[in-house]
C-alpha positions, 0 to 999 in steps of 0.5 A, a space after each residue: 355123744 354116748 360117753 356124754 349120755 352115759 356119764 352125765 345122765 343118771 336117768 338114762 336107763 329109766 328114760 330108755 325103759 319109758 320110751 320103749 314101753 310108750 312106743 313098744 306096747 301100742 306097736 306090739 298090740 297093733 301088730 298082734 291084731 293084724 297077725 304080724 310077728 311081734 318079736 322083730 318089731 319089738 327089737 326094732 322099737 327097743 333099738 330106736 328107743 335107744 337112739 332117741 334116748 341117747 341123743 335127745 334126753 336132756 343132759 348137762 353138757 353142751 355149749 349153752 348156745 343154740 343155732 351152732 354146730 361144731 364142724 368136728 374132725 377131718 373125715 380121715 381122722 373121724 374114727 380116731 375118736 372113741 366117741 365117734 366109734 361108739 356113735 357108729 355102733 349106736 345106729 347099726 342095730 336100728 338100721 339093721 332091724 329096719 331092713 329086716 322088718 320093713 324089707 326096704 333097704 333103700 327106704 331104711 337107708 334114707 330114714 337112717 340118714 334123715 334120723 341122724 341129721 334130724 337129731 343133730 338139727 334138734 340139738 342145735 335148735 334146742 338147748 338140751 345140754 348137748 352139742 350139735 356136731 358134724 362128727 356125730 352126723 358122719 359117725 351116725 350116718 356111717 353106722 346107719 349105712 353099715 346097719 343097712 348093709 348088714 341087714 340087706 346081706 342077711 335078708 338076701 341070704 334069708 330070702 335067697 333073692 335080691 331084697 331090692 325092689 323098684 318101688 323101694 328104690 324109687 320111693 326111698 331115693 325120692 324120700 332121701 333126696 327130698 329129706 336131704 334137701 330140707 335138712 341141708 337147707 335147715 342147716 344152711 339157714 339156721 345153723 352156724 358151723 363153728 370149729 371148737 377145736 380151732 377155738 380151743 387152740 386159739 384160746 390156748 395160744 391166747 392164754 400162752 400169749 397172755 402169760 408171755 405178755 405178763 412176763 415180759 412186761 414185769 421184766 421190763 418194769 424191773 429193768 426200768 424202775 428196779 428189780 422187785 417193782 410191783 405192777 399195781 394195775 395193767 391193761 392190754 388193748 387191741 389195736 386196729 392192726 391186731 397187735 396189742 398196746 400194753 399198759 402198766 402202772 407202778 408206784 414209781 411210774 407208768 409204762 406203755 409198750 407194743 406187743 408182739 413187737 416188745 417195743 416201748 412206746 413211753 414211760 415216765 418216772 414219777 417225780 420227773 428228773 432230779 438234780 444233783 448230778 455232776 455228769 458231763 454232757 458227753 457222759 449223759 450222751 453216752 448213757 442215752 446212747 447205751 439205753 437206746 441201743 439196748 431197747 431200740 437197736 434197729 431203730 437208732 441204727 444210722 439215726 442222728 442224735 441231738 442233745 439239749 439241756 433244760 434249765 441249765 446244768 441242773 436240769 434234765 437232758 433231752 436226747 432226740 434221735 431221728 433217722 434220715 433217708 435221702 434227706 427225708 426225716 423218717 417217722 421213727 422217733 425216740 426222745 429220752 429224758 436223762 437226769 443230771 445223775 444219769 437216770 433215764 426218767 422218761 421216754 417217748 418212742 415211735 418204732 415205725 419202719 422206714 416207708 418207701 417214698 417216691 422221689 422228691 421233686 419239689 425243692 425247698 425254694 419251691 415249697 416256700 413259694 407255694 406256701 407263701 402264695 397260700 398266706 399272702 403277706 406272710 413269710 414262709 420258712 420251710 422247716 423240715 422235709 419229712 415222711 407223712 401219711 397222706 390219704 393212707 399213703 406215705 409221701 415226702 412232705 415239706 413242713 413250712 412255717 408261716 410267720 408274720 410281722 417284724 418279729 416273725 411270729 409263727 402263725 400256722 404250719 403248711 404242708 406241701 407234697 414234695 412230689 406234686 407241690 400241692 398243699 396236703 393235710 397229713 394224717 394224725 400219727 398212730 401207734 398201730 402204724 
Protein backbone atom coordinates (compact mmCIF):
# COMPACT_ATOMS: atom_id res chain seq x y z
CA UNK A 1 0.00 0.00 0.00
CA UNK A 2 2.70 2.50 1.04
CA UNK A 3 5.00 1.58 -1.85
CA UNK A 4 2.18 2.06 -4.34
CA UNK A 5 1.20 5.38 -2.78
CA UNK A 6 4.68 6.90 -2.67
CA UNK A 7 5.66 5.65 -6.10
CA UNK A 8 2.44 6.39 -7.93
CA UNK A 9 1.04 9.53 -6.32
CA UNK A 10 3.02 12.71 -6.98
CA UNK A 11 0.36 14.66 -5.08
CA UNK A 12 0.64 12.57 -1.91
CA UNK A 13 2.47 15.17 0.21
CA UNK A 14 0.20 18.08 -0.77
CA UNK A 15 -2.83 15.91 -0.02
CA UNK A 16 -1.36 15.00 3.37
CA UNK A 17 -0.75 18.66 4.24
CA UNK A 18 -4.25 19.67 3.18
CA UNK A 19 -5.93 16.88 5.19
CA UNK A 20 -3.76 17.67 8.22
CA UNK A 21 -4.71 21.33 8.03
CA UNK A 22 -8.43 20.67 7.49
CA UNK A 23 -8.64 18.33 10.48
CA UNK A 24 -5.87 19.76 12.65
CA UNK A 25 -6.71 23.47 12.73
CA UNK A 26 -10.32 23.11 13.97
CA UNK A 27 -9.27 20.41 16.43
CA UNK A 28 -6.51 22.63 17.84
CA UNK A 29 -8.85 25.61 18.20
CA UNK A 30 -11.45 23.52 20.01
CA UNK A 31 -8.83 21.98 22.32
CA UNK A 32 -7.36 25.39 23.16
CA UNK A 33 -10.81 26.82 23.85
CA UNK A 34 -11.44 24.01 26.33
CA UNK A 35 -8.03 24.46 27.92
CA UNK A 36 -6.71 21.09 26.82
CA UNK A 37 -3.17 20.38 25.56
CA UNK A 38 -2.81 20.93 21.83
CA UNK A 39 0.53 19.29 21.02
CA UNK A 40 -0.49 15.66 21.54
CA UNK A 41 -3.77 16.25 19.69
CA UNK A 42 -1.97 17.69 16.67
CA UNK A 43 0.45 14.77 16.59
CA UNK A 44 -2.49 12.34 16.57
CA UNK A 45 -4.25 14.32 13.82
CA UNK A 46 -1.10 14.33 11.71
CA UNK A 47 -0.66 10.55 12.18
CA UNK A 48 -4.31 9.90 11.32
CA UNK A 49 -4.09 12.19 8.28
CA UNK A 50 -1.08 10.18 7.13
CA UNK A 51 -3.08 6.96 7.33
CA UNK A 52 -6.04 8.40 5.43
CA UNK A 53 -3.81 10.00 2.80
CA UNK A 54 -1.83 6.86 2.11
CA UNK A 55 -4.86 4.56 2.03
CA UNK A 56 -7.65 6.59 0.42
CA UNK A 57 -6.00 9.07 -1.95
CA UNK A 58 -6.87 7.96 -5.52
CA UNK A 59 -4.02 6.22 -7.30
CA UNK A 60 -3.31 4.70 -10.68
CA UNK A 61 -3.01 1.05 -9.70
CA UNK A 62 -5.52 -1.56 -8.63
CA UNK A 63 -7.38 -4.10 -10.71
CA UNK A 64 -10.02 -1.72 -12.04
CA UNK A 65 -12.70 -3.97 -10.52
CA UNK A 66 -14.93 -3.21 -7.56
CA UNK A 67 -16.39 -5.66 -5.09
CA UNK A 68 -13.30 -7.88 -4.86
CA UNK A 69 -10.52 -8.29 -2.31
CA UNK A 70 -7.32 -10.28 -2.65
CA UNK A 71 -6.92 -13.04 -0.05
CA UNK A 72 -3.17 -12.40 0.01
CA UNK A 73 -0.43 -14.51 1.53
CA UNK A 74 -0.73 -17.08 4.32
CA UNK A 75 -0.36 -15.52 7.77
CA UNK A 76 3.04 -17.14 8.34
CA UNK A 77 4.38 -15.52 5.17
CA UNK A 78 2.87 -12.09 5.79
CA UNK A 79 5.96 -10.29 7.09
CA UNK A 80 8.13 -11.68 4.29
CA UNK A 81 6.69 -8.90 2.14
CA UNK A 82 8.32 -5.47 2.41
CA UNK A 83 4.97 -3.85 1.63
CA UNK A 84 3.36 -5.68 4.57
CA UNK A 85 6.13 -4.51 6.92
CA UNK A 86 5.58 -0.91 5.82
CA UNK A 87 1.84 -1.29 6.40
CA UNK A 88 2.54 -2.49 9.94
CA UNK A 89 4.57 0.67 10.57
CA UNK A 90 1.85 2.86 9.06
CA UNK A 91 -0.67 2.19 11.84
CA UNK A 92 1.68 2.21 14.84
CA UNK A 93 1.93 6.02 15.33
CA UNK A 94 -1.81 6.74 15.13
CA UNK A 95 -2.82 3.95 17.52
CA UNK A 96 0.07 4.77 19.88
CA UNK A 97 -0.93 8.44 20.07
CA UNK A 98 -4.63 7.53 20.38
CA UNK A 99 -3.89 5.68 23.63
CA UNK A 100 -1.89 8.60 25.04
CA UNK A 101 -4.50 11.15 23.95
CA UNK A 102 -7.75 9.42 24.96
CA UNK A 103 -6.30 7.12 27.66
CA UNK A 104 -8.66 4.33 26.55
CA UNK A 105 -6.53 1.41 25.28
CA UNK A 106 -9.42 -0.96 24.53
CA UNK A 107 -11.38 1.69 22.65
CA UNK A 108 -8.24 2.72 20.77
CA UNK A 109 -7.64 -0.90 19.75
CA UNK A 110 -11.24 -1.31 18.58
CA UNK A 111 -11.04 1.94 16.63
CA UNK A 112 -7.75 0.94 15.03
CA UNK A 113 -9.10 -2.42 13.89
CA UNK A 114 -12.29 -0.90 12.51
CA UNK A 115 -10.28 1.77 10.71
CA UNK A 116 -8.07 -0.73 8.91
CA UNK A 117 -11.04 -2.90 7.91
CA UNK A 118 -13.06 0.13 6.89
CA UNK A 119 -10.26 1.43 4.69
CA UNK A 120 -10.01 -1.86 2.78
CA UNK A 121 -13.80 -2.06 2.50
CA UNK A 122 -13.90 1.39 0.89
CA UNK A 123 -11.08 0.38 -1.47
CA UNK A 124 -13.12 -2.64 -2.55
CA UNK A 125 -16.31 -0.63 -3.06
CA UNK A 126 -14.85 2.36 -4.92
CA UNK A 127 -12.40 2.28 -7.81
CA UNK A 128 -9.70 4.49 -6.28
CA UNK A 129 -6.93 2.96 -8.32
CA UNK A 130 -6.09 0.77 -5.32
CA UNK A 131 -6.52 -2.90 -4.53
CA UNK A 132 -8.29 -4.24 -1.48
CA UNK A 133 -6.16 -6.90 0.17
CA UNK A 134 -6.59 -9.00 3.27
CA UNK A 135 -2.81 -8.75 3.60
CA UNK A 136 -3.27 -5.04 4.27
CA UNK A 137 -5.98 -5.80 6.82
CA UNK A 138 -3.69 -8.20 8.66
CA UNK A 139 -0.63 -5.95 8.47
CA UNK A 140 -2.48 -2.80 9.50
CA UNK A 141 -4.24 -4.65 12.31
CA UNK A 142 -0.87 -5.86 13.57
CA UNK A 143 0.44 -2.29 13.41
CA UNK A 144 -2.59 -1.03 15.30
CA UNK A 145 -2.14 -3.69 17.99
CA UNK A 146 1.56 -2.86 18.39
CA UNK A 147 0.78 0.85 18.62
CA UNK A 148 -1.86 0.26 21.30
CA UNK A 149 0.49 -2.04 23.20
CA UNK A 150 3.32 0.51 23.16
CA UNK A 151 0.92 3.31 24.08
CA UNK A 152 -0.48 1.28 26.97
CA UNK A 153 3.01 0.55 28.31
CA UNK A 154 4.01 4.21 27.98
CA UNK A 155 0.82 5.39 29.70
CA UNK A 156 1.26 2.86 32.49
CA UNK A 157 4.83 3.97 33.14
CA UNK A 158 3.83 7.64 32.93
CA UNK A 159 0.84 7.43 35.28
CA UNK A 160 2.28 4.67 37.48
CA UNK A 161 -1.05 2.86 37.41
CA UNK A 162 -3.04 0.60 35.12
CA UNK A 163 -4.59 2.52 32.20
CA UNK A 164 -7.45 0.02 31.92
CA UNK A 165 -10.81 1.07 33.30
CA UNK A 166 -14.07 -0.78 33.57
CA UNK A 167 -15.84 1.79 31.42
CA UNK A 168 -13.23 1.60 28.65
CA UNK A 169 -13.23 -2.19 28.71
CA UNK A 170 -17.02 -2.44 28.41
CA UNK A 171 -17.52 0.30 25.82
CA UNK A 172 -14.41 -0.57 23.85
CA UNK A 173 -15.24 -4.28 23.72
CA UNK A 174 -18.88 -3.64 22.76
CA UNK A 175 -17.85 -1.18 20.06
CA UNK A 176 -15.28 -3.65 18.75
CA UNK A 177 -17.73 -6.55 18.64
CA UNK A 178 -20.51 -4.51 17.02
CA UNK A 179 -18.17 -2.89 14.51
CA UNK A 180 -16.54 -6.22 13.77
CA UNK A 181 -19.90 -7.85 13.06
CA UNK A 182 -20.96 -5.02 10.74
CA UNK A 183 -17.66 -5.07 8.86
CA UNK A 184 -17.62 -8.86 8.65
CA UNK A 185 -21.16 -8.84 7.24
CA UNK A 186 -20.21 -6.12 4.77
CA UNK A 187 -17.23 -8.11 3.53
CA UNK A 188 -19.24 -11.33 3.39
CA UNK A 189 -22.15 -9.92 1.38
CA UNK A 190 -20.52 -7.24 -0.77
CA UNK A 191 -16.94 -8.35 -1.37
CA UNK A 192 -15.76 -11.39 -3.31
CA UNK A 193 -12.42 -12.82 -2.16
CA UNK A 194 -9.99 -13.52 -4.98
CA UNK A 195 -6.57 -15.14 -4.97
CA UNK A 196 -4.47 -12.94 -7.23
CA UNK A 197 -1.34 -14.99 -6.60
CA UNK A 198 -3.12 -18.16 -7.67
CA UNK A 199 -4.58 -16.38 -10.69
CA UNK A 200 -1.13 -15.10 -11.65
CA UNK A 201 0.23 -18.62 -11.32
CA UNK A 202 -2.60 -19.95 -13.48
CA UNK A 203 -1.93 -17.27 -16.09
CA UNK A 204 1.76 -18.17 -16.15
CA UNK A 205 0.95 -21.86 -16.47
CA UNK A 206 -1.64 -21.11 -19.16
CA UNK A 207 0.91 -19.08 -21.11
CA UNK A 208 3.45 -21.86 -20.75
CA UNK A 209 0.84 -24.37 -21.93
CA UNK A 210 -0.08 -22.15 -24.89
CA UNK A 211 3.56 -22.01 -25.95
CA UNK A 212 3.84 -25.79 -25.61
CA UNK A 213 0.67 -26.22 -27.70
CA UNK A 214 2.01 -23.97 -30.45
CA UNK A 215 5.38 -25.72 -30.49
CA UNK A 216 3.88 -29.23 -30.64
CA UNK A 217 1.31 -28.24 -33.27
CA UNK A 218 4.00 -26.75 -35.51
CA UNK A 219 6.17 -29.86 -35.09
CA UNK A 220 3.16 -32.05 -35.95
CA UNK A 221 2.41 -30.02 -39.07
CA UNK A 222 6.06 -30.33 -40.12
CA UNK A 223 5.94 -34.10 -39.64
CA UNK A 224 2.69 -34.50 -41.59
CA UNK A 225 3.14 -32.01 -44.43
CA UNK A 226 6.87 -31.44 -44.55
CA UNK A 227 9.35 -29.29 -42.66
CA UNK A 228 8.80 -25.57 -43.08
CA UNK A 229 5.03 -25.81 -43.62
CA UNK A 230 3.47 -22.58 -42.34
CA UNK A 231 0.37 -22.58 -40.17
CA UNK A 232 -1.86 -19.90 -41.67
CA UNK A 233 -4.55 -20.07 -39.00
CA UNK A 234 -4.93 -21.91 -35.70
CA UNK A 235 -7.46 -22.21 -32.90
CA UNK A 236 -7.76 -23.91 -29.53
CA UNK A 237 -11.22 -24.83 -28.27
CA UNK A 238 -11.88 -26.00 -24.72
CA UNK A 239 -13.93 -29.20 -24.54
CA UNK A 240 -16.38 -30.30 -21.86
CA UNK A 241 -13.77 -32.42 -20.09
CA UNK A 242 -11.42 -29.43 -19.73
CA UNK A 243 -9.04 -30.61 -22.43
CA UNK A 244 -8.35 -28.75 -25.66
CA UNK A 245 -9.10 -29.30 -29.31
CA UNK A 246 -6.32 -27.83 -31.45
CA UNK A 247 -6.97 -26.87 -35.06
CA UNK A 248 -4.42 -25.73 -37.63
CA UNK A 249 -4.84 -24.69 -41.24
CA UNK A 250 -2.04 -24.73 -43.80
CA UNK A 251 -1.80 -24.33 -47.55
CA UNK A 252 -1.28 -28.10 -47.80
CA UNK A 253 -4.07 -29.26 -45.51
CA UNK A 254 -5.65 -29.10 -42.07
CA UNK A 255 -4.87 -30.77 -38.74
CA UNK A 256 -7.09 -31.40 -35.71
CA UNK A 257 -5.62 -32.78 -32.47
CA UNK A 258 -6.36 -33.18 -28.76
CA UNK A 259 -4.34 -31.58 -25.96
CA UNK A 260 -2.76 -32.43 -23.54
CA UNK A 261 -3.04 -35.97 -24.94
CA UNK A 262 -1.07 -34.82 -28.00
CA UNK A 263 -3.18 -37.09 -30.17
CA UNK A 264 -4.27 -36.52 -33.74
CA UNK A 265 -8.01 -36.51 -34.40
CA UNK A 266 -7.88 -36.01 -38.13
CA UNK A 267 -5.97 -34.45 -40.96
CA UNK A 268 -6.38 -34.37 -44.72
CA UNK A 269 -3.97 -33.47 -47.49
CA UNK A 270 -5.56 -30.96 -49.86
CA UNK A 271 -6.13 -32.49 -53.28
CA UNK A 272 -6.63 -35.95 -51.80
CA UNK A 273 -4.71 -39.05 -52.78
CA UNK A 274 -2.64 -39.01 -55.92
CA UNK A 275 -2.07 -41.96 -58.27
CA UNK A 276 1.05 -43.03 -60.03
CA UNK A 277 2.40 -45.30 -57.34
CA UNK A 278 3.66 -48.82 -57.83
CA UNK A 279 3.74 -50.05 -54.26
CA UNK A 280 2.18 -53.39 -53.43
CA UNK A 281 -0.60 -53.85 -50.91
CA UNK A 282 1.89 -55.36 -48.47
CA UNK A 283 4.13 -52.29 -48.79
CA UNK A 284 1.15 -49.98 -48.33
CA UNK A 285 0.12 -51.96 -45.25
CA UNK A 286 3.66 -51.70 -43.87
CA UNK A 287 3.69 -47.91 -44.36
CA UNK A 288 0.33 -47.58 -42.64
CA UNK A 289 1.40 -49.79 -39.73
CA UNK A 290 4.59 -47.78 -39.29
CA UNK A 291 2.62 -44.51 -39.20
CA UNK A 292 0.08 -45.98 -36.77
CA UNK A 293 2.78 -47.22 -34.39
CA UNK A 294 4.47 -43.79 -34.43
CA UNK A 295 1.38 -41.72 -33.68
CA UNK A 296 -0.94 -44.24 -31.98
CA UNK A 297 1.32 -46.85 -30.38
CA UNK A 298 -0.95 -47.58 -27.41
CA UNK A 299 -4.15 -47.45 -29.44
CA UNK A 300 -3.16 -49.93 -32.16
CA UNK A 301 -1.49 -52.38 -29.79
CA UNK A 302 -3.49 -55.59 -30.24
CA UNK A 303 -5.75 -53.98 -32.86
CA UNK A 304 -6.91 -55.70 -36.03
CA UNK A 305 -6.26 -53.96 -39.35
CA UNK A 306 -8.35 -54.32 -42.50
CA UNK A 307 -7.17 -53.17 -45.90
CA UNK A 308 -9.23 -52.21 -48.93
CA UNK A 309 -8.46 -50.41 -52.17
CA UNK A 310 -10.73 -47.76 -53.70
CA UNK A 311 -11.05 -47.42 -57.50
CA UNK A 312 -8.70 -50.24 -58.38
CA UNK A 313 -4.95 -50.29 -57.98
CA UNK A 314 -4.64 -46.61 -58.94
CA UNK A 315 -6.91 -45.42 -56.15
CA UNK A 316 -6.18 -44.76 -52.48
CA UNK A 317 -5.81 -47.54 -49.91
CA UNK A 318 -7.96 -47.45 -46.78
CA UNK A 319 -6.50 -49.01 -43.62
CA UNK A 320 -8.93 -49.48 -40.76
CA UNK A 321 -7.67 -50.35 -37.25
CA UNK A 322 -10.08 -51.66 -34.61
CA UNK A 323 -9.50 -53.37 -31.27
CA UNK A 324 -11.68 -56.12 -29.80
CA UNK A 325 -11.93 -57.23 -26.18
CA UNK A 326 -13.90 -60.44 -25.49
CA UNK A 327 -15.45 -60.11 -28.93
CA UNK A 328 -16.67 -56.54 -28.35
CA UNK A 329 -15.37 -53.81 -30.66
CA UNK A 330 -13.91 -51.02 -28.55
CA UNK A 331 -14.55 -47.31 -29.28
CA UNK A 332 -10.95 -46.78 -30.37
CA UNK A 333 -10.73 -46.31 -34.12
CA UNK A 334 -8.08 -45.32 -36.60
CA UNK A 335 -8.75 -44.87 -40.31
CA UNK A 336 -5.79 -44.11 -42.59
CA UNK A 337 -5.86 -43.20 -46.26
CA UNK A 338 -2.64 -44.04 -48.10
CA UNK A 339 -1.88 -43.02 -51.68
CA UNK A 340 -0.55 -45.60 -54.18
CA UNK A 341 2.81 -43.85 -53.80
CA UNK A 342 2.83 -44.54 -50.05
CA UNK A 343 1.84 -41.08 -48.78
CA UNK A 344 -0.49 -40.80 -45.78
CA UNK A 345 -3.08 -38.40 -47.16
CA UNK A 346 -5.86 -38.52 -44.55
CA UNK A 347 -6.55 -39.69 -41.04
CA UNK A 348 -9.54 -39.99 -38.72
CA UNK A 349 -8.99 -41.23 -35.19
CA UNK A 350 -10.64 -41.69 -31.83
CA UNK A 351 -8.05 -42.39 -29.14
CA UNK A 352 -10.59 -43.49 -26.54
CA UNK A 353 -9.45 -45.92 -23.86
CA UNK A 354 -11.12 -49.31 -23.56
CA UNK A 355 -14.12 -48.99 -21.24
CA UNK A 356 -15.00 -51.58 -18.60
CA UNK A 357 -18.11 -53.44 -19.74
CA UNK A 358 -20.51 -55.87 -18.07
CA UNK A 359 -20.43 -59.45 -19.30
CA UNK A 360 -22.30 -60.13 -22.53
CA UNK A 361 -25.40 -62.28 -22.01
CA UNK A 362 -27.44 -61.81 -25.19
CA UNK A 363 -26.19 -63.93 -28.09
CA UNK A 364 -26.21 -62.99 -31.75
CA UNK A 365 -29.30 -65.15 -32.29
CA UNK A 366 -31.09 -63.54 -29.35
CA UNK A 367 -30.32 -60.06 -30.70
CA UNK A 368 -31.60 -61.05 -34.13
CA UNK A 369 -34.83 -62.35 -32.62
CA UNK A 370 -35.42 -59.19 -30.53
CA UNK A 371 -34.71 -56.91 -33.50
CA UNK A 372 -36.99 -58.92 -35.79
CA UNK A 373 -39.89 -58.45 -33.37
CA UNK A 374 -39.44 -54.67 -33.54
CA UNK A 375 -39.69 -54.68 -37.36
CA UNK A 376 -42.35 -57.18 -38.40
CA UNK A 377 -41.86 -58.72 -41.81
CA UNK A 378 -38.23 -57.62 -42.04
CA UNK A 379 -34.99 -59.54 -41.79
CA UNK A 380 -32.68 -58.72 -38.89
CA UNK A 381 -28.97 -59.22 -39.45
CA UNK A 382 -26.67 -58.64 -36.45
CA UNK A 383 -23.59 -56.89 -37.80
CA UNK A 384 -21.35 -56.09 -34.85
CA UNK A 385 -21.06 -56.33 -31.11
CA UNK A 386 -19.61 -53.03 -30.00
CA UNK A 387 -19.14 -50.79 -26.98
CA UNK A 388 -21.55 -47.88 -26.93
CA UNK A 389 -22.37 -45.21 -24.41
CA UNK A 390 -26.01 -45.49 -23.29
CA UNK A 391 -27.42 -43.10 -20.69
CA UNK A 392 -23.87 -41.94 -19.84
CA UNK A 393 -22.62 -45.50 -19.21
CA UNK A 394 -20.67 -47.87 -21.44
CA UNK A 395 -22.60 -50.98 -22.53
CA UNK A 396 -21.99 -53.89 -24.92
CA UNK A 397 -24.51 -53.40 -27.72
CA UNK A 398 -25.51 -55.44 -30.76
CA UNK A 399 -25.84 -53.33 -33.89
CA UNK A 400 -28.50 -55.02 -36.03
CA UNK A 401 -29.37 -54.10 -39.61
CA UNK A 402 -33.05 -54.31 -40.60
CA UNK A 403 -33.50 -55.39 -44.24
CA UNK A 404 -36.60 -55.79 -46.44
CA UNK A 405 -37.42 -57.21 -49.81
CA UNK A 406 -35.80 -59.84 -51.98
CA UNK A 407 -32.74 -57.67 -52.47
CA UNK A 408 -32.29 -57.33 -48.72
CA UNK A 409 -32.03 -53.57 -48.90
CA UNK A 410 -30.99 -52.04 -45.53
CA UNK A 411 -33.85 -50.07 -44.07
CA UNK A 412 -32.66 -49.07 -40.61
CA UNK A 413 -30.39 -50.02 -37.74
CA UNK A 414 -31.49 -51.29 -34.34
CA UNK A 415 -29.29 -51.42 -31.23
CA UNK A 416 -29.87 -54.18 -28.68
CA UNK A 417 -28.28 -54.11 -25.22
CA UNK A 418 -26.18 -57.28 -25.00
CA UNK A 419 -26.88 -57.60 -21.27
CA UNK A 420 -30.58 -56.77 -20.89
CA UNK A 421 -31.75 -57.65 -24.41
CA UNK A 422 -33.67 -54.37 -24.68
CA UNK A 423 -33.56 -51.94 -27.57
CA UNK A 424 -31.47 -48.88 -26.71
CA UNK A 425 -30.37 -45.63 -28.32
CA UNK A 426 -26.62 -45.03 -28.13
CA UNK A 427 -25.31 -41.54 -27.55
CA UNK A 428 -23.58 -39.71 -30.36
CA UNK A 429 -19.78 -40.10 -30.37
CA UNK A 430 -17.89 -37.30 -28.65
CA UNK A 431 -14.26 -36.26 -29.06
CA UNK A 432 -13.93 -35.26 -25.40
CA UNK A 433 -14.82 -38.71 -24.12
